[in-house]
N, C-alpha and C positions, 0 to 999 in steps of 0.2 A: 419435583424436577425430574423424575423417573417417569413419570407420565409424559412431560415434555418431552423428553430423550424419546421414547418409545413412539410418539407422534413422528419426531424429528426425521430418525433413522429410515423410518418410511418414506416420509416427503424426500429425501436426500437419493435414495433409489430409484425413486421414481424420475426427478431430474437427471441422474444419470442416466436410466434407460432412455432418457429425450436425445441425447446426443450419441448414443451407441451407433448410429448410424455413421457419425462424422469420423469417431475415435474408435469403433469396429471392438474392440475388446473393453468388458465392462472395467477393469482397472484404469485404463487409460481414459475412459469416458468418465469416470470418476475421479481422475486427478485433474481433469481441466475443469470438470464442475465446481469442485471445492476451490481450487485457484483465481477460477474467476469470483468467487467471493469473498477471498481473504487477500487478495494479490497488493491492493491498497493499505493494507495492514502491514506488510512484511516489508516494505521498503526497497522492493525490488523490481526491478525493470526490465524487459525484454525477454521473458519467460518462455523458453522453447519446451513446448509439451512433445515429448517425444521418448519411447521405450529404448533405451538403450543398455545390452546386456553383453558381457565378455566371458567365454566358456573357456574352462580348461581344457588340457588334453582328453581328457575323459569323458569330455562333453556336457560338464556339469557348471550350472552359472557360478560365477568365481566375482562377479563385478555387475550391478545394476541400476540403474537410477532410471526416472520415468519422468522428469521434466528437470530442467537447468536455467540458471539465470544469475545477474549480477543484481547489488545494491545501485541505486541511483546515483553514488557518487565512486562507483567501480572498487570499491576497498573491500567487498565482502562476497565471495562465491556461495552461491545458493546450490543446492543439489537436493532434489526431492526425490522421498520414495513412499510408494506408496504401499498398504497393507490393507487390503480391501475385503469386506465380508458380505457378499448379494443376500444374506438371509434379513429379511424384512424383521428383525428384532434385535434388542438391544445384546451385544455379546460384549464380554470384560477378559483384559489380556493384563498380564502381570507387569510391570516395569520392566523386569529381567528378561521376558520374552522380547518385549520393544528394543532392549538393547541388544541384543542377538541379531534381529534381523538388518540391524545398522551393518552388520559387516558387508553387505554386499555394495552399497555408495560409499564405503569409506574404501574398500578393496578397489571401486571404479574410478574414485580420484587417484589412488597409489598409483594406478596402472597409466592413468592420463598424463600425470606429470611426468611419467617416464619415458615419453614421446611411444605409447603403445599403437597410436594411430597411423606411426609409417607401416604397421604390418596389416593393415586394414584394408575393404574396397572403400574407394574414396566416396561411392555413391551409399555409403550405410549411415543410419543415424549415428552408430559407436563412433565411427570414423569423425564425423562434423562434432561431436559432444567431446571425445578426446583430444580432438585439434584445439577447440576453442580452449580448453583448460590447458593445454599444453603453452599455447602461445599467449596466452593472459595469465598465466600462473604470479608472475613477479609484479603484476599491479594489486593481487591479491592481499591484504594484510592478514585475513581470517577464511575459514571454511565455515558454512553452517549449514548442516545435515536435518533438514526438514521431514519429517514421517507426517505422512496424510493418511489418516485412517479414520473408519467407522466404527473401529472399536471403540468403548471404554478402556483406558487405559490407566490403572490405578498408579496413583503417585508417581503421574507421567515428569520425570525428571531424569537426564542421562547424566553421564559423568564426562566433564572434560576432557579431551584427551591432546596431543600434539602430534601431528601428521607432517613429516619433511618440515621441521621447525615453526610449522604454523600454526597457529590456536585453533582447533577444530570444537565447534558448538552441537549441540543439538537441542531443536525445536520439535515439541511434538504436539501436533494438532488432531486430537482424537475426537470422537463425536462431540463429547461435553466442551470442548475449547471452540471447536467449529459453532456449535448451538450458542454458547454465549456469547461469542464474540460477533456474531451475523444478526443477534436478536438482542443487542445492548444499543443503546444512544450513545454510546461511547464511539470516537472515530479513531481509537488506536488500542492497542493491547496493552494492558496495565505490566508496569516494570515496578516489580516488588523487590526491595533490596533487605537482604539477611544477614545483618551485619555478624549474627553469631554463626554464620556457616564459613566451612573451610573454603568454599570459593572463594570469600573476601576477607580471608585472614584473621577471620574473628577481632576485626577492628573493634576497639574502645573507641565512639565517638561522644565525649561530652556537649551537653548544649544547655542553654539556656533559653526558656519559652515567654512569651508575653501572650496572654490570651485576654478578651474581654466581653464582657458581657453584651456589648452593644454592636461591635465591630462583626460579628458573624464570621470571623475568621481567626487563626492563631498564626503566630510569628517564632518562629524558632530560628537562633542564630548558634551557628556552630563554626568547625574549620575541618574540611576534609583533608587527610592525605590525597597530595596529587596522585600517587599509585594507584588511590580508590579510584579517581575520576579517569586516570588511564583505562583500569581493567572493565570500567563501567563502557566507556567507548569501544572498547575492544570487544566487549560483549555484544552491545545493541546498535553500536555505528548510530547512525542520525536518528533512528528511532527513538534515542534518549533524547532527542531535541523535543521539545513542543510545539506539533505541526510542521516540523521541519520549516520553521518561518526563514531562515538563512542558513545555506550549506556554504561550507569551510571555503572561506575568500583566498587561502594559500599562505604561502610564508615570502613569496618572491615578486617582484614587478609594480603591480599596479598603486596609485595612492592610497587606494581602500585598504590596501594590505599592509599598511605601515604599521598599524598597532600589533600586528600579528608578528612583524619582523622584531618590534622592539623588546615583544616577550619572549621570542626566542633567543634575542641578545642576554635578556636578563637570565635566563634559564642557565646559558652556557658559561657566564662570565660571574654571575653573584646571584645564585639560585636562592642562597639564605635572604635575599630581600623580597623574592616574588610575593609573598603575602603583605610586605607593604605597599609594594608599588600596583598592584592588580586590583580590579575595583570587585572580585570576586564573582560568584554567581547567584543568580535567583532563581529559584526551582518552585514547584508545585506538587503538590502531594494531597491525597485524599484524607491519609491519617498517618501514626504512626505508632509504635510500639517501644515502651523505654522502661527502665528503672530509674524512679526518681530518686534525689538527694534530697533529703531536707523536708520542710513543709511549704506549702503553697503560701507565697506570700503576698498580701493587699498590698499593691503600690498606689492605690487611688489616691490622687493630690487633690481632689474635690471632697472635702468629708458631706456635702449636702446632697451630692449626686447619688441617683439610684443605680447608676451605670458605674460598673467594678473593673478593675485591672488586677489582673495577678501576673506575678514571675513563678515560674518554675524551673528547676534545675533537674539534670539528669543525665542519662547515658542511652543512647541510643538502640535499640536492639533490631528495629524492623521499620522500613518506610515503605508506605503502601502507595503503589500507581506514582512514582517519582519522574518526573520530569524536569528538564531546565529551559526555562524561557528565557532567561538573558546568561549569557555565558558561554555560548555553544562556541564561540572562536577560541576562548580562554580553554575550554576541553579539548577542541581540538589539536590547537596548539601543543598542546601537551602531549597529547598521542603521537602527532607527527614529529615532533620535535624528538622523542626518544628514538622513534625507529629512523629517523632520519641520520642522526648518529652513530646507531648500532649498523646500519647499510654503509656508510662510508667509511665505517672503521677508520676516523680520524680522532684521535686522543685528545685534539687542540679542539674539534668540533662535537663531542660525546656528549650527550645531556644527561644528568643523573637526576632523578626525582627523589633521593634520598635527602629527608628533611625539609622537602618544599610542602608548604600547605595554602589550601584556597579558603577564603572567607564564603559561606554559605549563609545565605537567608532562604528560609525553606518557607513558602505560605501553605496552611494545609485551612482547606476549606471544602463542604459537600457542594460547592456551585464554581468551580475551577472556571468553567466554560466564560461565566457572566463577567469574572473579572481579571479574566488573562490578557486580552488586548490592550486594557489600561496601563496593567503591569508592563507590558511589554513595550509599549511607546513612552513610556515614563522612565525606564529605567535604561534604555539604550543609547549610550552615549559614545561608544568605542568605536564601534563600526555601526554605521547610522541605516535604520531601515525607514523607508519610505512610508508614510501614515496607509498610503493605497496598499502596499503590500499587506495588510489587515483589514481594511475598510471594504476595499471594493470586492473582494472574495465572500464577505459576509455580507453586503448589500446586495450583491447578485442573487445570493442564494437565499436570503431572507425575503426579497423581492419575488422570486420564483415559486417558492412556497406560497405566497399571499397569492400570487395569481392562481395558481392550482387549486386553492379553496375558494377562491371567488368567480371564477369563468367554468358558466354551465357546459355540457359536452352538448352540442347540438344534437337533437333528434327530433323525430314525429310526432310524438307523445308527450314533448311538453315535460319531461321528466327532471328533476334536479339530480342528475349524475354529473361525477367531476372525474380527472384525471388527479392522482394521487402523486406529488413532489415528495418523497422522502429525503427530505435535506440532512436527515442526521441517521444513521445505518439504523435498524429496528423501530423506526419512529411509526411505520404503518402499524406493527403487532402493539406496541406500545399505545397507540392510541384505541386500538380495540379493545383493548385489555380493560381501560378505563372504562368501559361501557358495562354498567352493571346489570342491566337485562336481556335478555336472548333478544328481544325483538328489537332492543338500542341495537345489537350487535347485528342482527339481518340486516336493520335499516344501513348502517355503514357500509355492511357487503356489497348491497344494493347501489348505493352512493358513490362507492369508491372501488369498483370492481379489483381483486388483486392484479388481473390482468393489466390495468390500468395503472399500476404503481412504476415509478421511474426516480432514476437517481441521478446524482451531479455526473457520476460518470458516463451514465446513459447520453446524458446532453453533450458531453464533453466528446465523446464518440460521433454521434451522430453531427454535430456541426463540423469536427474535425473531415468528416466525409464530405459535408457539403461544400466546404470552403478548400477543396483540392487536396487534403492534406490525409489521406488515407492510411499513409505509411506511418503516421503517428498515431492513429486510432487503433491499430494493430498491434502496437507496443505493447500493450497493458494498459487494465484501469487507472492505476496510479500515475503512471509516464503520460498517458494522454492528457488526464486532468491537469497535470502539472503546467504544460505546455499551452494547452486551451485557456485556463485561469491567468497564465501569465498575459495571454495575449488580452483579456477582460481587463487585466489590470492597466496594461499601457494604453489601452484605447479610455481608461475609466468609463466602461460601458456598465450600463444599470438597463435591464431587461425591462420592454414593456409589452400590453398586450397581443401586438403585432408579432411580436418574437415570440412569445410565449405560444401562440397558437400555431406557428411555422416550426418550433421545435416539437410540438404533437405530431405535426403532419411527418416530420423526418421520423420519428419513433414509430409510426404508423408504416412507414415506408420499411425503414431498419427490421421490425417485425416481421411483416412480409417476406422481405427476403431471406431471413434466416430460417423461416419456418417452410421453405419450398422443401417438397420431397425430393427434387432433383438433387438436393444438395450433398446426397448422400454418396454420390460418384465423385467428389470434390476430396473425399480425404478429409486431413485435418488443414486444408486451405480454404474452408469455407467461409471465416471469418474476413479472411483476407479478398475473396472475391467478392463477398457482398459490400467489404467496404469501399473497395475501386468501382464497384457497380454503380452506386450511391455518386461518387465522385463523377463520372462519365457521364451518367444523367445531368448533373449540373451543367460540365463542360458542354455536352452535345446540344444542351436547350440555352447555353449561352445566359445560364442563371435565369432564365425567363420563365421555368417552371411554375406552375400556380401551386402552392404550398398551401395557401389559405383556400382553394377548393377542396383539397385532400383534407382539412381542418374541417370545413363545413360538411362535407360528405361523409368524414370518419372513415374514411377508406379511400384506395386507388380506383382508378377508371379499369376497365377491361383493358382498354388499350395500353394504357401505362404499364399492367402486370404482364400483357406480351413482350413490349419493349422490353423490361428489364429481364425478362427471363432471355431474351437473345441477347442483350449485353453479358449476363452473367455468365452464359456458355462460350461465348468469344471471348471474354475475360481470362475465363480459364482454360482455356485452349493457348491461346497468347501465354501465360504465364506456364504453364505445364511445358511447352518448348525450351522456353529462358532457363528455366530451374535443372533441365537436363544438360544444358550446354554449360550452366555454372555450377555443375554437380552440388546443388544445395535444396531447399524445399521452397516449395511455395510458401509456406510460414514465416520463413528467414527472410527470403528474399524479398516479402511484400512489406517490409521494414523498413526497406531503403526506399531513398528518393528516386534514386534510378528505375525502381522498378515501375512506380509512375510514370516518369519521364517517357518510359519507353511504353509501357499501354498507352496514353494519350497520344503519342506520335504514330500509333499505328491505324489504318483504315479498319472499324468494326465490320462494317457490313452491313449496318443494321437499319430498319425503316424509321427513319427519324418523323416522317408524315403520322406514324403512331400518335404522337404527340401532339397534334394540330390543335386539338380541343383543350389542351391541357396545359397551354401557355398560357400567361398572364398577359393581356392587353394593356 
């Protein structure tokens, strides 16, 4: 691991240097680089990357953040603080040093919720951040301060505190955690629950476990105190739910919310019956640590079989990689109901979780991904989920992966080279690691050059641009992908060879635009300008631009490059004028549909005839 980290820290610094023109300072360039890598793991949307600092009367920094955003359901405020070291070697920091550095984002939050923006220049980044926090503070149930660092921080766990009655949590994304999560085949950050820690009140959770020599999984049955689920949801929010299959449906209104309303009424009127009435939750895990009680008991009902079944009883100490696959509504109801009662301060509607328990079925397996979809479909009866919600996204990504492994890149020498679709995070590196000889690894590098690797988020981004939704494409990887995949689910769309080739063409266009040296003058508006430029090319060409020609040539024509350069500059000019009028930034303004409506309504004054030879017949 040390050798890998030494190599990775240099790679990370190189990647940071590549965006220096856009973000101008190493700290902000690093912030952007890391957030681009981990955004979809954070369950955070609309991240604004801006350096915001508050000075005291002596001219010293007393509050500071480097980025901010909120969870996809709007319940968690994320404030990011960066601790960056430009040295190309692994550096170590202590937990206490990390804890001390968080005084600044904590102070920034304290200032913001008290209306500090009223004393600031309305054109400043500090004003925008403080105003955002101040105006939305009531919707936030908790605050997550996230440390981004290329140090290795020993024992990277920080104490929970409360600020202005809201719980505040810390997440530390140090070099080891960034590397581990961006080079694994997992699509999420593991949640480990230590029942012996003070954080979870040293719960004693008895269980009964069944395992089989044949099944390939273990099933653990137990009961969780409702307070524990409340704590877990407060800490992890929707990250607790496997793949965020279904967000909280709410407590009022539509027909599909009735089960949630019924749960709320049970909690209010007869909470001691909640265990009897509720179906409980089904969860997944990679493993448990426990203290067993008694001996393992053989319960095999057929003496002639070689397949054995066993029962074990004990007390849980830890669950590794815990995720709820069915019962997310129950968990969210428990959390929302308690907060609802507290907020209204109505004793007749107050909800108590004392004495409330939830039945939990925990499936333990090393192959969670293989069985999760079937478990979800089989157990989802309270609030139904369409099969397409699971199947289409999987089928879409599986088909794109197969296409990328089978379709040869056009070239004059008839060489067998390909683009590599990384369906799972870290898949590219994992494929290469499995090759035993240097010759095989060299051949892999030749056939699948790293610059031709792409992800599902990349697909979502370029097609959102091309389909006239660039404001979605600049909202962040996870938000863009969620919106894009919903559209594919609604269409029941499965990609074919034509779609694959057009996708690669769009990626080629996107890479060209992002690499333009002229982008350095756009500051942190580059991503927005690029997204809007691609959308305008589709619009101005009346969707007749020949993407298959780009695929066949594996590049853009000279005239297309000239045209795109013209559009980029004009888009940037128009956006710059608007954001001054609106006292905002290109990054923030670009996330609104109104921004694209404005750009698409303006005469760009570009030479459309440059595209004459690149229009499909």
